[in-house]
N, C-alpha and C positions, 0 to 999 in steps of 0.2 A: 227502784225495783218495780216491776210490772207483774201483777198477779192475775191469772185468768182461772176461773173456776168452771169446770165442765162436769156435768152429770153423766154417768155411764149410759150406754145405750140400753134398749129394751132387753130384758133378760128372758130366758126360756125355762120356766120352772117345770114344764112338762118333762124335760130331760131328767131332772133329779127326782121328781115325783114318780115318774114312770119306772125308775129304778128302786123306788122305795127308800130313798135316803131320808133318814129321820132327823128331826131337829136341826142342829147347826149344819149338817151335811147338805141340807136343802140349798144353802147359800153358795154351793159350788156350781150353780146354774150358769151356763154360758149365755152369750147373746143370741137372740133370734136373728134371722136373716135381716129383718128390719133394723135390729140393734146394730148389726155390723154396718149396714148402709148409713145409719145415723152417725156412727163414729167416723166413717169415711167422709161424710159430708162436713162434719165439724173439722176434720183434719185439713180441709181446703179453706177454712175461714181465714181471711187475711189478718185478722186480729192476733193470730197465733205466730205470725212472723216476728222473729226476734226473741221468742221464748228460748230458754236455755235448758230447762229441766222439766220433766213430768213427774209429779209426785202422785202416787196412787195408793188407795186403800188395798188391803190384801184380798178383797173379794174378787172372785173370778170375773164377774161382769165389769168391774172397774179395771182390772188388769188387762182384760181383753180389749177394752176401749182404749186404754193407754197404749197398748202394743200397736194398735192400728194407727193411732196418731203418731207414735214414735217412728214407725216405719216410714210414714210419709214425710215427716219433718226431720228425720235423723236426729232425734233427741234421746238422751238417756232417761231411763225410768228409775225412780227411787221409790221403794215400797215403804210406806209409813204405817206401821201397825196400830198407831193410835188414831187413825182416821177411820171412823165408823159411824153408822147411823144409830147403832145400838150395840150393847154388849151381849155376846152369845153366852148362854149358860152351858158350859161344856159338860155339865153333869146331866143333861137332858133326862128328865124323869117323867114317868107316866103316873104321877100321883095327883090327887085332887085336893090337896090342902097343903099350905106351906109348912115346911119343916123348920124347926128352930134355927138350925145352922144357916138355912137360906135367908131367914129374916135377919139374923145377925150380920150376914155378909152384905145384904143390901143396905142395912143401916150404916155399916162401916163405909161403904162406897158413897152413900149420900152425905155422910159427915165429911169425908175427905173432899168431896166436890162442893160442899156447902149448899146442898140442895134441901129444899123444904119437903119435897115429895119424893118417895121412892116406890117403885112398882115392881112386883114380881109378876111375870107373865107366864101363864100356864098354857100348854098345848091342848088342854082338855077343859071342859066345863068344871067348875069347882063344886065340891060337895056342899059348901056353905060359904057365905061371904067372909072375907078376912080384911079387917082394917084395924090398925093399931096406931093410936096417936101418942107420940112421944113428946118430949120437951121441945126438940128442934125439928123433928121430922114426923111425917105421917107416912106409914107403910101400908100399902094396900096390894092385894092380889087381884089380878084381872085375868080373864080367859081370852085366848085367841086360838080357838079350836082349829086344828089342822086336818081334821077328818071329814070335812064337808066343803061347802062353797067358800073358798078363801076370800073372794071379794066381799061376800056378805059378812063373813067373820071379821074382815078388816074394817068394814064400815061400823059394825057394832063396837069393835074395840076402840076405834077412833072416837066414836060418840062417847063411850065410857070415859076415855082419857080426857077429852076436852071438857066434859061435864065436871070432872074432878079438879082440873087445873084452872079453868076459867069458866065458871058456870054461866055468866052473862054472855060471853062470846060464843060459847058452845051452842046456845039456843039459836043464835044467828047462823053459825056456820053449818051445823048439822041440818037445820031446816031449810037451808038455802037451795 
């Protein structure tokens, strides 16, 4: 078997942000013109010759990329709902502190995946820090505010995350 991994083309978040789509609905963003061109260029890559199937995540950006490649190479697309970069909290809340049910849910997920760290990510700044160290997991709440500069918020979030997961490596990567 021959496996080829392709990342989706550039997405256009101005589409969903301009319509005020909150939380998970933001992920309905389509590709930009550049993203479409990127997918079309990848579809011409000779390494894709002989492929038999395209497996895509359910996100719009991935499906649109897959459709462009599928059209050029005449390949079927299978949607795999377990392919994702992160799990969307479908209860999207505007609260500023973790609720007990949310903490229990992320603990259960971390235990099922045998993860040492579990993070609750909030779309607003938190009222106060939340960190709970359990026997096998550490649960912490982090903020990724969606109401301002998303690039800056993403950089702050990534710095927080790296610092918690790999403190020595974070100093090198964030400062690089």
